[in-house]
C-alpha positions in Angstrom: -0.1 0.4 -0.1 1.6 3.4 -1.3 1.6 6.0 1.6 -1.7 6.7 3.2 -0.5 10.3 5.5 -2.3 12.5 3.1 -5.8 11.0 3.4 -5.5 10.6 7.1 -4.9 14.5 7.5 -7.8 15.0 4.9 -10.1 12.8 6.9 -10.4 10.1 4.4 -10.5 7.6 6.9 -13.4 5.0 4.7 -10.7 5.1 1.8 -7.7 4.2 4.3 -9.6 1.4 5.5 -10.5 0.2 2.2 -7.3 0.4 0.6 -5.5 -1.2 4.0 -8.1 -4.0 3.8 -7.3 -4.8 0.2 -3.6 -4.9 0.3 -4.1 -6.8 3.7 -5.5 -9.5 2.1 -2.6 -10.4 -0.3 0.1 -9.5 1.8 -0.8 -9.2 5.7 3.3 -8.3 6.4 2.2 -4.7 4.8 3.4 -2.2 7.1 2.0 0.5 5.5 -1.4 -1.2 5.6 -1.3 -2.5 8.8 -0.5 0.5 10.1 -3.0 2.8 8.4 -5.4 0.6 8.7 -4.8 0.9 12.6 -4.8 4.8 12.3 -8.1 5.1 10.3 -10.0 2.8 12.3 -9.0 4.3 16.0 -9.8 7.7 14.1 -13.2 6.8 13.0 -14.0 5.9 16.7 -13.7 1.8 16.7 -11.1 2.3 19.2 -12.0 -1.6 20.5 -11.6 -3.0 17.5 -8.4 -1.4 16.7 -6.9 -2.7 19.9 -7.9 -6.4 19.0 -6.0 -6.2 15.6 -3.3 -4.9 17.0 -3.0 -7.5 19.9 -3.7 -10.1 16.9 -0.7 -8.9 14.9 1.2 -8.8 18.0 0.3 -12.6 18.2 1.1 -13.5 14.4 3.7 -11.3 12.6 7.1 -11.6 12.9 8.9 -8.9 15.7 10.9 -7.1 13.0 8.0 -6.5 11.2 5.9 -5.6 14.1 8.7 -3.0 14.8 7.9 -1.2 11.9 4.3 -0.8 11.9 4.7 0.6 15.6 7.3 2.9 13.8 4.9 4.0 11.5 2.3 4.4 13.9 4.1 6.6 15.6 5.0 8.7 12.7 1.2 8.7 11.8 -0.9 9.0 15.3 1.7 8.6 18.4 -1.6 8.7 20.5 -2.7 5.4 19.1 0.9 3.9 20.0 0.4 5.8 23.3 -3.3 3.7 24.5 -2.0 0.9 22.7 1.1 0.5 25.5 -0.5 1.9 27.8 -3.2 -1.0 27.6 -1.1 -3.7 26.4 2.1 -5.2 27.7 4.0 -5.4 24.2 7.0 -3.3 24.2 8.4 -1.8 21.3 11.9 -3.0 20.5 12.2 -4.2 24.8 11.8 -0.1 25.3 9.6 1.5 28.3 11.0 4.5 30.2 8.5 6.9 28.9 5.4 4.7 30.2 6.9 3.2 33.0 8.8 6.4 34.5 5.8 9.0 33.6 3.3 6.4 35.5 5.7 6.3 38.6 5.1 10.5 38.5 1.6 10.0 39.6 0.4 12.8 37.7 2.7 15.6 39.0 6.3 15.9 38.7 9.0 16.2 35.8 10.5 14.3 33.0 14.1 14.8 31.9 15.1 13.7 28.6 18.9 13.4 27.5 21.6 11.4 26.7 22.6 8.7 29.4 25.5 6.4 30.0 24.4 2.7 30.6 27.2 1.4 33.0 26.1 -2.4 32.1 26.0 -1.7 28.4 28.4 0.5 28.4 26.6 2.6 26.2 25.3 6.1 25.4 21.6 6.5 24.1 18.5 8.7 24.7 16.6 7.9 28.1 13.9 9.5 29.8 13.6 9.6 33.8 10.7 11.1 35.7 11.8 13.9 38.8 9.5 14.0 41.9 8.1 17.2 43.4 10.5 16.0 46.2 13.1 16.5 43.3 14.0 12.9 43.7 15.0 10.7 40.6 12.3 8.1 39.4 13.6 5.6 37.1 12.2 2.0 36.6 13.8 1.2 33.5 18.0 2.1 34.2 18.4 3.2 37.7 22.3 3.6 37.3 22.2 5.5 33.9 24.2 8.5 34.2 22.9 11.6 32.7 26.0 12.9 30.1 23.5 15.5 28.5 20.3 17.1 29.3 18.5 17.9 26.1 14.5 19.2 27.7 12.7 19.0 30.7 8.7 18.3 30.5 6.9 20.0 33.7 4.1 17.9 34.6 1.4 19.2 36.9 -2.4 17.5 38.1 -2.2 14.9 35.1 -1.7 17.6 32.2 1.9 19.3 30.5 2.1 22.1 31.6 5.7 23.1 29.9 8.4 21.8 27.9 11.7 23.4 28.1 14.0 22.5 25.1 17.8 22.8 26.8 19.4 21.7 23.9 19.4 23.0 19.9 18.2 20.6 17.7 15.7 18.6 20.0 11.8 18.3 18.2 9.3 16.9 20.9 5.8 17.3 19.1 5.1 13.4 18.9 6.7 12.5 22.3 4.4 15.0 23.9 1.6 13.9 22.1 2.3 10.6 22.9 2.8 11.6 26.8 -0.1 13.8 26.9 -2.6 10.7 25.8 -0.9 8.3 28.8 -1.8 11.2 31.2 -5.5 11.6 30.1 -5.7 7.1 30.5 -4.1 7.9 33.5 -6.0 10.6 34.7 -9.1 8.8 33.4 -8.4 5.6 35.7 -7.6 7.6 38.9 -11.0 8.7 38.4 -12.5 5.9 38.4 -13.4 5.6 35.0 -13.4 2.2 33.1 -10.1 1.7 31.6 -8.2 -1.5 31.5 -4.5 -1.4 31.6 -1.7 -3.8 31.9 1.4 -2.2 32.7 4.4 -3.4 31.4 6.4 -1.4 28.6 6.1 1.4 26.3 8.4 3.2 23.6 11.8 4.0 24.7 13.9 6.9 23.9 16.6 4.7 24.0 15.4 2.6 20.8 13.8 5.5 19.2 14.9 9.4 18.0 13.5 12.4 20.3 12.8 13.6 16.3 11.1 10.7 14.2 11.6 11.9 10.4 
């Protein structure tokens, strides 16, 4: 299937669903078709159906194909990937830092994004760490990682993003902030007692995915 981003922007969700379904009937590994079908169906309001189909893909497609599908969904609609990873335990490329460290803040605190050194692997990569209102670092993913270069801080109050402070040149966070806002929205509904299933597992990792997507 060809690039569907233009049709998504124009709101042609029905046409996207039809074209993606046709492509998948002959090739279930069609990454663009899988991602476009999920995004268009989600935007049409078929959320439960979309989550069901994404779970079926998780169970039947190779990991390398799944990672490409999730990358494409990230480009098209980060909110969908946020809801899927909030509700399910599938970890894209083994990453977990956004979801787990964000939820550990319990609605208020800061997120520090930057280049961190992992002494266990002797590698440096992008990572996200929580900071509590008491200025205590919260990191359920890589507690021993050492900050080498701070790139941004995201200020969160009462489950809402209040400010995004860019600390380094060339850092683009629009998709990341959309993802984070969706997680906060879902968690706030849960805390308010609105029904929503969630299996805490893992989420998108800055170590696996650049802060700025092409």
